[in-house]
C-alpha positions in Angstrom: 39.2 90.7 -64.9 37.8 91.0 -61.5 34.9 93.0 -63.0 34.2 90.3 -65.7 34.4 87.6 -63.1 31.9 89.4 -60.9 29.5 89.9 -63.9 29.7 86.2 -64.8 29.0 85.2 -61.3 26.0 87.6 -61.1 24.5 86.1 -64.3 24.9 82.6 -63.0 23.1 83.5 -59.7 20.3 85.2 -61.7 19.9 82.0 -63.8 19.8 79.8 -60.8 17.3 82.1 -59.1 15.1 82.1 -62.2 15.3 78.3 -62.3 14.2 78.1 -58.7 11.3 80.4 -59.3 10.3 78.4 -62.4 10.4 75.2 -60.3 8.3 76.8 -57.5 5.9 78.2 -60.1 5.7 74.8 -61.9 5.1 73.1 -58.6 2.4 75.5 -57.6 0.6 75.1 -60.9 0.8 71.3 -60.5 -0.5 71.6 -56.9 -3.4 73.9 -58.0 -4.2 71.6 -60.9 -4.4 68.7 -58.5 -6.8 70.6 -56.3 -9.0 71.5 -59.3 -8.9 67.8 -60.4 -9.7 66.6 -56.9 -12.6 69.1 -56.6 -13.9 68.0 -60.0 -13.8 64.4 -58.9 -15.6 65.3 -55.8 -18.3 67.2 -57.6 -18.8 64.8 -60.5 -18.2 61.5 -58.9 -18.3 61.5 -55.1 -21.0 64.1 -54.5 -22.7 64.2 -57.9 -26.0 63.1 -56.5 -26.0 65.7 -53.7 -25.2 68.6 -56.0 -27.6 67.4 -58.7 -30.3 67.4 -56.0 -29.2 70.8 -54.8 -29.4 72.2 -58.4 -32.9 70.6 -58.8 -34.0 72.1 -55.6 -33.0 75.6 -56.9 -34.5 74.9 -60.3 -37.7 73.5 -59.0 -40.1 75.3 -56.6 -42.9 73.7 -54.7 -45.9 74.1 -52.4 -46.5 71.7 -49.6 -50.1 70.4 -49.3 -50.8 69.6 -45.7 -52.5 66.4 -44.8 -55.5 66.3 -42.4 -54.8 64.4 -39.1 -57.2 61.6 -38.6 -59.9 61.6 -35.9 -60.0 59.3 -32.9 -63.5 58.0 -32.2 -65.2 56.0 -29.4 -67.8 53.4 -30.2 -71.0 52.8 -28.3 -70.9 49.1 -27.2 -74.6 48.7 -27.7 -75.5 50.7 -30.8 -72.1 50.9 -32.5 -72.6 54.6 -33.0 -69.4 56.6 -32.8 -68.5 59.8 -31.0 -65.5 62.1 -31.3 -62.7 61.9 -28.8 -60.1 63.8 -30.9 -60.5 65.9 -34.0 -59.1 69.0 -35.7 -60.1 72.6 -35.6 -58.8 75.7 -37.3 -58.5 78.8 -35.1 -56.9 82.1 -35.9 -53.8 83.6 -34.3 -53.5 87.4 -34.3 -50.2 89.1 -34.6 -48.9 92.6 -35.2 -46.1 93.8 -37.5 -44.4 96.6 -35.5 -42.5 97.8 -38.6 -45.7 99.1 -40.1 -47.4 100.1 -36.9 -47.9 103.9 -37.0 -49.8 104.4 -33.7 -49.1 101.6 -31.2 -51.5 103.0 -28.6 -54.4 103.1 -31.1 -53.8 99.5 -32.2 -53.4 98.3 -28.6 -56.6 99.9 -27.4 -58.6 98.6 -30.3 -57.2 95.0 -29.9 -57.7 94.9 -26.2 -61.4 95.9 -26.5 -62.1 93.2 -29.0 -59.9 90.3 -27.7 -60.8 90.6 -24.0 -64.4 89.6 -24.2 -66.9 89.3 -21.3 -66.7 85.5 -21.5 -62.9 85.6 -21.4 -62.9 88.0 -18.5 -65.2 85.7 -16.5 -62.9 82.7 -17.2 -59.8 84.5 -16.0 -61.6 86.0 -13.0 -62.4 82.6 -11.7 -58.9 81.1 -12.3 -60.1 78.9 -15.1 -57.0 77.1 -16.7 -58.4 77.9 -20.1 -57.5 81.6 -19.5 -54.8 82.5 -22.1 -51.4 82.8 -20.5 -51.1 86.4 -21.9 -53.9 87.5 -19.7 -53.0 85.6 -16.5 -50.8 88.5 -15.1 -53.8 90.8 -15.0 -55.8 88.4 -12.9 -53.0 87.4 -10.4 -55.4 87.2 -7.5 -57.3 84.3 -9.2 -54.1 82.3 -10.1 -51.6 83.1 -7.4 -52.4 80.8 -4.4 -49.6 82.3 -2.3 -51.2 85.8 -2.7 -54.5 84.5 -1.4 -52.8 82.5 1.3 -51.6 85.8 2.9 -55.2 86.5 4.0 -55.7 83.0 5.4 -54.6 82.1 8.9 -54.4 78.5 10.0 -52.6 76.3 12.5 -52.9 73.1 10.4 -49.5 71.4 9.8 -48.7 69.3 6.8 -52.2 69.8 5.5 -52.5 70.9 1.9 -54.9 73.7 1.3 -57.0 73.1 -1.9 -57.3 76.1 -4.1 -61.1 75.9 -3.7 -60.6 76.7 0.0 -58.6 79.8 -0.8 -61.3 82.3 -1.6 -60.7 84.8 -4.4 -61.0 88.4 -3.3 -63.3 90.0 -5.9 -62.1 93.5 -4.9 -58.5 92.5 -5.7 -59.5 91.6 -9.3 -59.7 94.2 -12.1 -63.1 94.9 -13.7 -63.2 94.4 -17.4 -62.4 98.0 -18.2 -59.3 98.0 -16.0 -58.3 94.5 -17.4 -58.6 95.8 -20.9 -56.5 98.9 -20.0 -53.8 96.7 -18.6 -53.9 94.4 -21.6 -53.7 97.4 -24.0 -50.7 98.8 -22.3 -49.0 95.4 -22.4 -49.7 95.2 -26.1 -48.5 98.7 -26.7 -45.2 98.0 -25.0 -44.6 94.9 -27.1 -45.4 96.4 -30.5 -43.7 99.8 -30.2 -40.2 98.4 -30.8 -39.3 98.3 -34.5 -36.3 96.1 -34.1 -35.5 92.8 -32.3 -34.3 93.8 -28.8 -34.2 90.4 -27.0 -32.5 87.2 -28.2 -32.0 84.4 -25.7 -28.6 82.7 -26.3 -28.6 80.1 -23.5 -31.2 79.0 -21.0 -30.1 77.2 -17.9 -26.5 78.6 -18.1 -24.3 77.6 -15.2 -22.2 79.9 -13.0 -18.9 79.5 -15.0 -20.6 80.3 -18.3 -22.3 83.4 -16.9 -19.2 84.6 -15.2 -17.1 84.1 -18.4 -19.6 86.0 -20.5 -19.7 88.8 -17.8 -15.9 89.0 -17.8 -15.8 89.5 -21.6 -17.7 92.7 -21.2 -19.4 92.5 -24.6 -21.8 95.3 -25.3 -25.3 94.0 -25.9 -24.6 90.5 -24.5 -26.0 90.2 -21.0 -26.5 87.8 -18.1 -29.5 87.3 -15.8 -28.1 85.6 -12.7 -31.7 85.2 -11.3 -32.9 83.1 -14.2 -29.6 81.6 -15.4 -30.0 83.2 -18.8 -27.5 84.6 -21.2 -29.1 86.8 -23.8 -28.4 89.6 -26.3 -29.9 92.9 -27.5 -28.8 93.1 -31.2 -29.3 96.8 -31.2 -26.6 97.2 -28.6 -24.2 94.8 -30.3 -21.5 96.4 -32.4 -22.5 95.0 -35.8 -19.0 95.3 -37.3 -17.6 93.1 -34.4 -20.2 90.3 -34.7 -17.7 87.7 -36.1 -15.2 88.4 -33.3 -17.9 88.3 -30.6 -19.4 85.1 -32.0 -16.0 83.4 -31.9 -15.5 84.6 -28.3 -18.9 83.2 -27.3 -18.8 79.9 -29.3 -16.8 77.8 -26.8 -18.5 79.3 -23.8 -22.0 78.6 -25.1 -21.0 75.4 -26.9 -22.7 76.8 -30.0 -21.8 77.1 -33.7 -20.1 80.5 -34.6 -22.4 81.0 -37.6 -25.5 80.4 -35.5 -24.4 83.0 -33.0 -23.6 85.5 -35.7 -27.1 85.1 -37.1 -28.6 85.6 -33.6 -26.7 88.8 -33.1 -27.6 90.5 -36.4 -29.7 93.6 -36.1 -33.0 93.0 -37.8 -36.5 94.5 -37.9 -39.2 93.1 -35.7 -42.0 92.0 -38.0 -43.9 89.5 -35.9 -45.4 90.0 -32.4 -48.0 87.3 -31.5 -50.8 88.8 -29.4 -53.3 85.9 -28.9 -53.9 82.4 -30.2 -57.0 80.3 -30.7 -59.4 83.1 -31.2 -63.0 82.2 -31.2 -64.7 82.5 -34.6 -66.7 85.4 -33.3 -63.6 87.3 -32.2 -61.9 86.6 -35.6 -65.0 87.9 -37.4 -64.9 91.1 -35.3 -61.2 91.6 -36.1 -61.9 91.3 -39.8 -64.8 93.8 -39.5 -62.4 96.2 -37.7 -59.9 95.9 -40.5 -62.6 96.3 -43.2 -64.0 99.4 -41.5 -60.5 100.8 -41.3 -59.8 100.1 -45.0 -63.1 101.8 -46.0 -62.3 104.8 -43.9 -58.8 105.0 -45.3 -60.1 104.8 -48.9 -62.5 107.6 -48.2 -59.7 109.8 -46.8 -57.6 109.1 -49.9 -60.5 110.2 -52.2 -60.6 113.5 -50.3 -56.9 114.1 -50.6 -55.9 117.1 -52.7 -53.4 115.2 -54.8 -52.3 111.7 -55.7 -49.1 112.2 -53.8 -51.1 113.2 -50.7 -53.4 110.2 -51.1 -50.4 107.9 -51.2 -49.3 109.3 -47.9 -52.6 108.2 -46.2 -52.0 104.7 -44.9 -54.4 102.2 -43.2 -53.5 102.3 -39.5 -54.8 98.7 -39.1 -52.6 97.2 -41.9 -50.2 96.0 -39.2 -52.8 93.5 -37.9 -52.9 90.0 -39.4 -54.8 86.8 -38.7 -53.1 83.5 -39.4 -55.2 80.3 -39.4 -53.6 77.6 -37.2 -54.5 74.0 -37.0 -55.2 72.7 -33.6 -56.0 69.3 -32.1 -59.3 69.5 -30.3 -60.8 67.1 -27.7 -64.5 67.8 -27.4 -64.6 66.5 -23.8 -60.9 66.8 -22.9 -60.9 64.7 -19.8 -62.7 61.6 -21.2 -60.3 58.8 -21.9 -57.4 61.3 -21.9 -55.0 58.6 -20.7 -55.9 56.5 -23.7 -56.1 59.3 -26.3 -53.1 61.3 -25.2 -52.6 64.8 -26.6 -50.7 67.0 -29.1 -48.5 69.5 -27.4 -48.0 73.2 -28.3 -45.6 72.1 -31.1 -48.2 69.6 -32.4 -46.0 66.7 -31.3 -47.9 63.6 -30.1 -47.6 62.8 -26.5 -48.9 59.5 -24.9 -51.7 57.2 -25.8 -53.2 56.7 -29.2 -52.0 60.0 -30.5 -48.4 58.9 -30.1 -48.7 55.1 -30.8 -50.6 55.7 -34.0 -49.0 59.0 -35.0 -47.8 57.7 -38.5 -51.3 56.5 -39.3 -53.1 59.6 -37.9 -50.6 62.1 -39.4 -51.0 60.9 -43.0 -48.7 62.0 -45.8 -48.2 65.6 -46.9 -48.5 66.3 -50.6 -46.6 68.7 -52.9 -46.9 70.7 -56.1 -43.5 70.9 -57.8 -42.8 73.1 -60.8 -39.7 74.6 -62.6 -38.8 78.1 -61.3 -36.7 80.9 -62.8 -33.8 82.6 -61.1 -36.2 85.0 -59.3 -38.2 82.1 -57.9 -41.2 82.5 -60.2 -42.9 79.4 -61.7 -42.3 78.5 -65.3 -45.5 77.2 -66.7 -44.5 74.0 -68.6 -45.6 70.5 -68.8 -42.8 69.6 -66.3 -45.1 70.1 -63.3 -45.9 67.3 -60.8 -48.6 67.2 -58.2 -48.5 64.7 -55.4 -51.8 64.7 -53.5 -51.8 64.8 -49.8 -53.0 61.6 -48.1 -55.1 62.4 -45.1 -54.5 60.5 -41.9 -56.6 57.5 -41.0 -59.4 57.6 -38.5 -59.0 55.3 -35.5 -62.2 53.9 -33.9 -61.7 52.6 -30.4 -63.5 49.9 -28.5 -64.0 52.4 -25.7 -67.7 53.2 -24.9 -67.7 56.9 -24.3 -70.7 56.8 -22.0 -69.3 54.0 -19.9 -65.9 55.6 -19.8 -67.3 58.9 -18.6 -69.3 57.4 -15.8 -66.4 55.2 -14.7 -64.1 58.2 -14.5 -66.7 60.2 -12.5 -67.2 57.4 -10.0 -63.4 56.6 -9.8 -62.4 60.3 -9.3 -64.9 60.7 -6.4 -63.8 57.4 -4.8 -60.1 58.3 -5.0 -60.9 61.5 -3.1 -63.2 59.8 -0.6 -60.7 57.1 0.3 -57.8 59.5 0.3 -55.9 57.4 -2.2 -52.9 58.5 -4.3 -54.5 57.2 -7.5 -56.9 54.6 -8.9 -57.6 52.6 -12.0 -60.6 50.8 -13.5 -60.7 48.6 -16.5 -63.8 47.2 -18.1 -63.4 44.5 -20.7 -65.6 42.2 -22.8 -64.2 38.8 -21.7 -65.5 37.1 -24.9 -63.5 39.3 -27.3 -60.8 41.1 -25.2 -62.2 44.5 -26.2 -61.6 47.3 -23.7 -64.9 49.1 -23.0 -63.4 51.5 -20.4 -59.9 52.2 -19.1 -59.9 54.9 -16.5 -57.3 56.5 -14.3 -57.6 59.0 -11.5 -56.5 61.7 -11.1 -57.5 62.6 -14.6 -56.2 65.4 -16.9 -57.7 67.5 -19.7 -56.1 66.9 -23.1 -57.0 70.4 -24.1 -55.4 71.9 -21.0 -52.7 69.3 -20.3 -50.5 71.8 -18.4 -52.9 71.8 -15.5 -51.2 68.8 -14.0 -48.5 71.2 -12.8 -51.0 73.2 -10.6 -49.9 73.4 -7.0 -51.5 74.2 -3.7 -49.8 75.5 -0.5 -49.2 73.6 2.7 -47.8 74.8 6.1 -44.8 73.1 7.6 -43.6 73.8 11.1 -39.9 73.8 11.8 -39.7 70.2 13.0 -41.4 69.0 9.8 -39.1 71.1 7.7 -36.1 69.3 9.1 -37.7 66.0 7.8 -37.7 67.2 4.2 -35.6 65.0 2.0 -33.6 66.3 -1.0 -32.5 64.4 -4.0 -29.8 65.7 -6.3 -29.0 64.6 -9.8 -26.2 66.1 -12.0 -28.0 68.6 -14.3 -25.7 67.7 -17.3 -25.8 63.9 -17.4 -28.6 63.2 -14.8 -26.4 60.9 -12.8 -27.5 60.4 -9.2 -25.4 62.5 -6.7 -27.1 62.1 -3.3 -30.2 61.7 -1.2 -30.3 63.2 2.3 -32.1 65.5 4.7 -32.3 69.1 3.8 -30.0 70.2 6.6 -27.4 67.7 5.4 -27.1 69.6 2.2 -27.7 73.2 3.1 -25.9 73.6 6.5 -22.2 73.4 7.3 -22.8 71.0 10.2 -24.9 68.7 8.1 -22.2 68.6 5.4 -19.8 67.2 7.9 -22.0 64.2 8.3 -21.7 63.3 4.7 -19.0 61.2 3.2 -16.0 62.9 1.7 -17.0 61.8 -1.7 -20.4 63.4 -1.4 -18.9 66.6 0.1 -16.6 66.8 -2.8 -19.4 66.3 -5.3 -21.4 69.1 -3.7 -18.5 71.4 -3.7 -17.8 70.8 -7.4 -21.5 71.3 -8.3 -21.6 74.6 -6.4 -18.8 75.9 -8.6 -21.3 75.6 -11.5 -24.8 75.8 -10.0 -26.8 77.2 -7.2 -27.8 74.0 -5.3 -31.3 75.2 -4.4 -32.1 75.5 -8.1 -31.2 71.9 -9.0 -32.3 69.8 -6.0 -35.7 68.3 -5.6 -37.5 68.3 -2.3 -39.8 65.5 -0.9 -41.9 65.1 2.2 -42.5 61.5 3.2 -46.1 60.7 4.2 -45.5 57.0 4.6 -42.7 54.5 4.8 -42.0 54.8 1.0 -44.8 57.2 0.0 -43.8 60.8 -0.6 -45.0 64.1 -2.1 -42.7 66.3 -4.1 -42.8 69.8 -2.6 -41.5 73.2 -3.7 -40.1 76.1 -1.6 -41.7 79.5 -1.5 -40.6 82.9 -0.2 -41.9 81.8 3.2 -40.0 79.2 5.1 -43.2 77.8 6.7 -45.1 77.5 3.4 -44.4 75.0 0.7 -46.2 74.0 -2.4 -47.4 70.5 -3.5 -49.0 69.3 -6.7 -52.7 69.6 -6.4 -53.2 66.2 -8.0 -50.4 64.6 -5.9 -48.7 63.2 -9.0 -47.7 66.2 -11.1 -46.6 65.0 -14.5 -47.1 61.5 -13.3 -50.8 62.1 -14.0 -50.1 61.5 -17.7 -49.2 57.9 -17.1 -51.8 55.2 -18.0 -51.2 53.2 -14.9 -53.4 50.4 -16.2 -50.5 49.4 -18.4 -47.5 51.5 -17.3 -47.3 50.6 -13.6 -46.8 47.2 -12.0 -47.8 46.1 -8.6 -48.1 42.9 -6.6 -51.8 42.0 -7.1 -52.5 40.3 -3.8 -55.6 38.2 -3.2 -57.2 38.9 -6.5 -54.6 36.5 -7.9 -55.8 33.6 -5.7 -58.5 32.5 -8.3 -55.7 32.1 -10.9 -53.8 29.8 -8.5 -56.9 27.9 -7.7 -57.8 27.5 -11.4 -54.4 26.1 -12.2 -54.6 23.6 -9.4 -58.1 22.4 -10.3 -57.3 22.2 -14.0 -54.2 20.2 -13.3 -56.2 17.7 -11.2 -54.4 18.5 -8.0 -57.5 19.7 -6.2 -61.2 19.8 -6.3 -63.5 22.6 -4.9 -64.5 20.4 -2.0 -61.1 19.2 -0.9 -60.3 20.4 2.6 -57.5 22.1 4.5 -57.0 22.5 8.2 -56.4 26.1 8.9 -55.4 26.2 12.6 -52.2 28.3 12.7 -49.8 30.4 10.7 -47.5 28.6 8.2 -43.8 28.7 8.7 -41.8 28.8 5.4 -38.1 29.1 5.6 -37.5 32.1 7.9 -40.9 33.6 7.2 -44.3 33.3 8.9 -47.4 33.5 6.7 -50.5 34.7 8.4 -54.1 35.3 7.4 -55.7 38.8 7.2 -56.8 40.0 10.6 -54.9 37.0 12.1 -58.0 34.8 12.0 -58.0 31.0 11.5 -61.0 29.1 10.2 -60.4 25.5 11.1 -61.3 22.9 8.4 -62.2 24.6 5.2 -63.0 23.6 1.6 -61.3 25.2 -1.4 -64.5 27.2 -1.9 -64.1 28.6 1.6 -60.5 29.3 0.9 -61.6 31.8 -1.7 -64.6 33.1 0.2 -62.5 34.1 3.2 -59.3 34.7 1.3 -57.2 32.4 3.4 -53.5 32.9 2.8 -52.4 29.7 4.6 -54.8 27.6 2.5 -53.4 29.1 -0.7 -49.8 28.0 0.3 -51.2 24.5 0.5 -52.6 24.9 -3.1 -49.3 26.1 -4.6 -47.5 23.4 -2.7 -49.5 20.9 -4.6 -48.4 22.4 -7.9 -44.7 22.9 -7.2 -42.3 25.6 -8.5 -41.9 24.4 -12.1 -45.5 23.8 -13.0 -46.8 26.8 -11.1 -44.4 29.2 -12.8 -45.0 27.7 -16.2 -48.8 28.1 -15.8 -48.5 31.7 -14.5 -46.6 32.6 -17.7 -49.2 30.9 -19.8 -51.8 33.1 -18.2 -49.9 36.1 -19.7 -47.8 37.2 -16.7 -44.2 38.3 -17.2 -44.8 39.5 -20.8 -46.7 42.3 -22.4 -50.2 41.6 -23.5 -49.9 43.1 -26.9 -52.5 45.8 -26.6 -52.2 48.6 -29.1 -50.6 51.1 -26.7 -47.0 52.0 -26.2 -44.9 51.6 -23.1 -46.8 48.6 -21.7 -44.7 47.0 -18.9 -44.3 43.2 -18.8 -44.3 42.7 -15.1 -42.0 40.2 -13.3 -42.2 36.5 -12.9 -38.8 34.9 -11.9 -37.6 31.7 -13.5 -38.8 28.7 -11.5 -35.2 27.6 -10.6 -34.8 30.9 -8.7 -38.0 30.3 -6.6 -37.5 29.8 -2.9 -40.0 27.9 -0.8 -41.2 31.3 0.5 -41.8 32.6 -3.0 -43.7 29.5 -4.0 -45.9 30.1 -0.9 -46.5 33.8 -1.3 -47.0 33.8 -5.1 -50.1 31.7 -4.5 -51.8 34.8 -3.1 -50.2 37.4 -5.4 -47.2 38.5 -3.5 -43.7 38.1 -4.9 -44.8 38.5 -8.5 -45.7 41.8 -10.3 -48.1 42.6 -13.0 -50.1 45.5 -14.6 -53.8 45.8 -14.0 -54.3 44.9 -17.7 -52.4 41.7 -17.4 -54.5 40.7 -14.4 -57.9 41.4 -16.0 -56.8 39.6 -19.1 -55.8 36.5 -17.1 -59.0 36.7 -15.0 -61.1 36.9 -18.2 -60.0 33.4 -19.0 -61.9 32.2 -16.0 -65.0 33.8 -17.4 -64.8 32.9 -21.1 -64.2 29.1 -21.1 -60.5 29.2 -20.4 -59.2 31.3 -23.4 -56.4 33.8 -22.9 -57.2 36.6 -25.3 -55.0 39.4 -26.6 -56.7 42.6 -25.3 -57.6 45.2 -27.9 -58.6 48.9 -27.8 -58.9 49.3 -31.5 -62.3 48.4 -33.1 -61.4 49.4 -36.7 -59.4 51.9 -38.7 -60.9 53.9 -41.6 -58.2 54.8 -44.1 -58.2 57.9 -46.3 -59.2 55.9 -49.4 -62.3 54.7 -47.6 -61.1 51.2 -46.9 -61.8 49.8 -43.4 -59.5 47.6 -41.4 -61.2 45.7 -38.6 -59.5 44.3 -35.5 -60.1 40.6 -34.8 -60.4 38.6 -31.6 -57.0 36.8 -31.1 -56.8 33.8 -28.9 -53.3 33.5 -27.4 -53.8 30.2 -25.5 -56.3 27.8 -24.0 -55.0 28.0 -20.5 -57.7 26.0 -18.7 -60.6 23.8 -19.9 -64.2 25.1 -20.2 -65.1 22.8 -17.3 -62.5 24.4 -15.0 -63.8 27.8 -16.1 -67.4 26.9 -15.1 -66.1 25.5 -11.8 -64.2 28.7 -11.0 -67.2 30.9 -11.9 -69.3 28.9 -9.4 -66.7 29.3 -6.7 -66.3 33.1 -7.4 -70.1 33.5 -7.2 -70.0 31.9 -3.8 -67.2 34.3 -2.9 -69.4 37.3 -3.7 -72.5 35.8 -2.1 -71.0 34.4 1.1 -67.4 35.7 1.5 -65.5 39.0 1.9 -66.7 40.3 -1.5 -70.3 40.7 -0.4 -70.0 44.5 -0.9 -69.9 43.8 -4.6 -73.3 42.3 -4.8 -75.8 44.0 -7.1 -79.5 43.3 -6.6 -80.9 41.2 -9.5 -77.5 40.1 -10.7 -75.2 37.1 -10.0 -71.7 38.3 -9.9 -68.4 36.3 -9.8 -65.6 38.1 -8.1 -62.7 38.4 -5.7 -61.3 41.2 -3.5 -57.7 41.8 -2.9 -55.5 43.8 -0.5 -51.8 43.7 -1.2 -48.9 45.2 0.7 -46.5 47.5 -1.2 -42.9 46.3 -1.4 -40.4 48.9 -0.7 -36.6 49.1 -1.4 -34.9 45.8 -0.8 -38.2 43.9 -1.0 -39.3 44.8 2.5 -43.1 45.4 2.7 -44.4 48.6 4.1 -46.6 48.9 7.1 -49.0 51.5 8.4 -51.3 54.0 6.8 -51.1 54.2 3.0 -49.2 51.0 2.6 -51.7 48.9 0.7 -53.3 48.5 -2.7 -57.0 47.7 -2.6 -58.7 46.0 -5.5 -61.6 44.0 -6.8 -62.1 41.9 -9.9 -65.5 40.6 -11.0 -67.6 39.6 -14.0 -71.3 39.3 -15.0 -73.7 37.9 -15.9 -72.3 34.6 -14.8 -74.2 32.4 -17.3 -72.8 34.4 -20.2 -70.2 37.0 -19.1 -70.3 40.2 -21.1 -68.1 42.4 -19.0 -65.3 42.0 -16.5 -64.1 44.8 -14.3 -61.0 45.5 -12.3 -61.1 48.3 -9.7 -57.8 49.3 -8.0 -56.9 52.0 -5.4 -53.3 52.9 -4.7 -52.5 53.7 -1.0 -56.0 54.5 0.4 -55.4 56.4 3.7 -58.9 56.8 5.0 -59.1 54.8 8.3 -61.0 51.6 7.9 -60.8 51.7 4.1 -57.4 50.1 3.5 -58.8 46.8 2.2 -60.4 45.9 -1.2 -63.6 44.7 0.5 -64.2 48.2 1.8 -63.1 50.3 -1.1 -62.9 48.5 -4.5 -65.7 46.0 -4.1 -68.5 48.6 -3.4 
């Protein structure tokens, strides 16, 4: 009985176990079915369009038809003939495939002899910036100013040494034979590797990242502490451990695991670029070299004893390839470069017309689409579509190339002569608003835009080095950390003078970075004027940008920088008062003393007072106290309203990006002092373009025009779209315009603007010298603390051009004022 009972119990347990298994199996099947249904719903309903497109992309192959980028042209203001400012050119790039390179030394010697021409050798020997970067190391004497400085002894302190004053030692330069030998050995070293041996994983790595990678001890993954670089040699990486290594590196590098895996994969090296932008003559010689090698190889194959032996004879130059590359070319790279802009090495538009009108210039790429089989081959059917490329439009500017070139030449020389930081000139047709010239100095070359980074050495004695100011921003989010003297940051005693918050911030940053690598150094040469400087291996020698501005040279300061215009604004104030009937040219003012306004004292230039003067005299002698009388007649509300009507405080609408609007405060926020100082252009800010546009209304009968730099656009279909003169406002009457012209002629004839007189012409104009407002609104004093300018138009009976000339911080003694610099 016990046995039967045990058997019955065992059967019951088995049935229960079977039922449980069936329930689990049934549940699993239901769960799997739900997953399949959900996946089908996702594929067929939620993501049907995406997968349909994916399938079509696999089923249809295509060829992209590139569009030609449109040209940028200048227009002669007299003949309407055009000249090219920007166009396209196709130049070859030469590369070598190391995998099929049989004799690296042979290839390297042959290429060096052809590529390094006599002309290129001459360019590189003189330090020409057009020397290809691949060749610069062989001509270090010509490009390394510190190397040349070692032979120069000087006691000058804080005096930059122009590169022209650092003579190149011809004996230290290689002759062309030696240069070719060095170039050949460099090529040989680069093409003898058959596999990829260097893969950068992270540039600019911080200390913790580099230490974490070092601690992992991963074979083939290395750290360069000197350059803050984490990199890999795939040939040293254990290929079977790549997934594990990628997971270990992912969080440290903040990089996707799959991407790291791809970077670590061992792979053949099939592409080593040797030189870009080959001249047509050099490209032709390379093709001849390859053709000669092919003929020689064919002849050897014919002489081979057997077919098998012939197949073993390979063309040694088959590893060389020429690839045509499309480049933007600027026939005269420096002319109107601030207007035109440039395309960088990645062919991305930077600045100017190139960036503003990129969609129109770029055009639309076309495409040939056809069905393809599973191997990627095209299936010739009727289901083939061709979308033609639409070339970019050609933009014709109002800029007169010949005027622009001459203005740039004169301006560049003047900026150097007056020791100014920079300068701008705008020439406009006051009847149409067309910009005839818009020049900036220092200039840059759109073909060699990297030259703005050129530096020159300067000596600093110990006392001057202690005056170096450092600024520190967090490398990750660019938030401001501190500004202080160099000793405050890099000495223990200096750190104690900092607040605890700043000391803590520095300590935290030092855990991640080397401070000397992330701070920026400045030497102040005025109250608020400074140069960015760079340390060298020598404590007493620092580097400074040769153009003083560095990358700031790219800015078109005619529209991208605001300033307080100073006395050139006085005619605007006078025109408003006369047009409103508050004054006439012959009304008088008694100028006997400074004017006290609130807590401020307003004085005339040179502290001169002129007694009883007319409004004509007020402009002739640029009398500040008289102008406070004029603005007082107008009052805050009317004066501010009319200033805005003249275009101040808003962008002009010219066809260029990043134009600044300037600043005109609401009239309710005007103090008595601002009402007084605004009359002579202090306390309001504007761009040079805003100022010349407003001044043009005095010349053209009172019309405020929208300035334009585009004459017309020629579209790819041949249609032409012309720009039109746009009147924004009638700000003063034609009668007031005539009156102001007469007063400004008297200013040039009898006043401080006499230097602007041109024999045989009657010119209307006004000089200006404005102080530069520093932090907190306090005006600077001393050398380099002014902006000198002049505005004038001619011929006065029917003005055809108006010009603004402006110099920023002229430092030459006696040339701080507009009458001495800008007017001539």
